[in-house]
C-alpha positions, 0 to 999 in steps of 0.5 A: 606794618611790622615793628622794626628792630635795629641790629648792631653787630660787633665783629665782622670776620668769619662769624660776622660774615655768617651772622650778616648773611643771616640777618640779610636773608632771614626775612626773605624766606621766613614770615617774620613777626618783626623786621630786623634792620642791619643798622651798624657793624663795629670793628677796630680797623676803620678801613676794614670795618668800612669795607665790611659794612659795604660788602655785608650790607650794613647801613653804618660802621663804627670803631667804638663798640661802647658808643654803639651799645649806648645808642638809643636807636639800637635794639639788638647787639650781636656779638661776633668778636673773639672770646676775650671781648664777650663778657665786657660787651655782653654785660654792657649791652645788658646794662643798656637794656639791649637784646643780646645774641652772643657767639659761643663759648659764652665767656673765656672763663667760668667766672665771666660766664657767671657774670654774663648770665647775672647781667642779663637776668638782673637787667631782664633782657632777652639773651641767646647764645649761638650754638647754631648746630641745633638749627640743622634740620637733621639735628632738630629732627633727631631731637624730635625723634629722641623726645618721642621715644623712637630709639628708647632709653638712651645709653650712649652719646659719642661726639666727634668734632675734627678739623685739620687747619693747624696741622702744619707746625708753621701755621702762624699763632693766630688769636685762636691759639692764644689763651688770653684771647680765646680761653681754650683751643679745640676744647672751647672752639669745637668740642664745645659744640659737641658738648652743647649737642650732647646736652640738647639731645641727651640731657645734662652732664654730671661728671667728666674725665678729661684730657688735653694735649698741645702737639705744637707748642711754638708757632711763628707770629703772623707775618713774622719768623719770630716764634711764640708759645702756644698755650691752648690745647690742640686736642681735647678728649672727655668721658662723661656721665649724664644725669639720666644714666647715659654715658658718653664721650666727646673728642675735639681736635684741630690736628686731624689731617683730611677732616675739614669740619667733621662734626659727628655724633652717634646716639645709641638707645634701647630700641635704635640709634641715630647718627649725624655728620655735618659734612653730610648735613642734610642726612640723618642715619637712623636704625630702629630695631624691628626684628631680623630685617632691621637696618640703618636707613638714611633719611634725606631731611629735605621734605617740607614736613621736616624742621625749617624746610618749608621755608626753603626749597622743594624736597631733595634740594639741599641747604648748607652751613649758612642756613643754620645761622638764618634759623638761629636768627629766626628763632631769636626774632620770634622770641623777641616778638613773644617776649620770652627767652629763646633757647639756647641762651646764657643759661645753656652757655653757663652750663656748657662753660661749667663742663668745659671748666670741669674738663680742664680741671680733670685734665690737670687732676687726672681724676673725674670732676663733677659739674 
């Protein structure tokens, strides 16, 4: 009989739904070394969290995350709350000896991220940050190809993450538009994904030059006509230099009409190029220089030989966004069984936070900033 691990999830909104689906589905498709049990979900609104427990498949609900973390029967803490709560909850979970899975970005500030990494290392607990786009089969395949040298020495990385959900200037000032709750705007929300992919695929970033812009500086409070200031960025741009000599750029904007979840990167090397677009997530566009008849080709990343796909459907039968979280949970459970730290983890989260912090400093100083 497999060892059972009880999971407690903090938060139940968008990310909580995605994580709940992952915990519920992972054992149905992957041969797991341990069995996760969806024990308790936690939130501030009792009726809402009770409804979430019923609809998402959790055995229990609670409105007190501290008591949940203190429970002896809880093995894993999954943090899906807004950024303002990440540090306090992750540190408490580490001090209680729990495995910690935390949504990105790690903290709202660099200092918080440093404290979070120190806490998990001091308490010797397993930790992971949820940069789920690493677990797209096409992205994992791109990583394999780059590591194998298929496109040669890397010259360029271009990461673009565009959305349009706040284009309307009367869209309310929700929590993602308050710096005290979320840390930053497009920079931390979506550009952080492009930065993580840059590090994962190309290597460490050493220097950045950044620009931040808020186009709509006031918005109505939710359910009200009262206007309130917006103190986070609507768009973020950065140039970057990599440790291996490559150069790159990252753009994140939530003010790009028509772009719903346009997470795209292009990597150019000495022998070829790789292009990925999340809105066509089962495809990888690849160019390998093979002479005058060379050209880009689309690899349909759905074959059982491709990363993660043996657990899913026959070739050509696509998967979706939610599967990236299932793959993340699968990797975490394997790491727990093997008593090792999975990747990406809080070290990656801190390194990303240092880059985000440097971009903010660069936007203020209008100079290049070192990581």
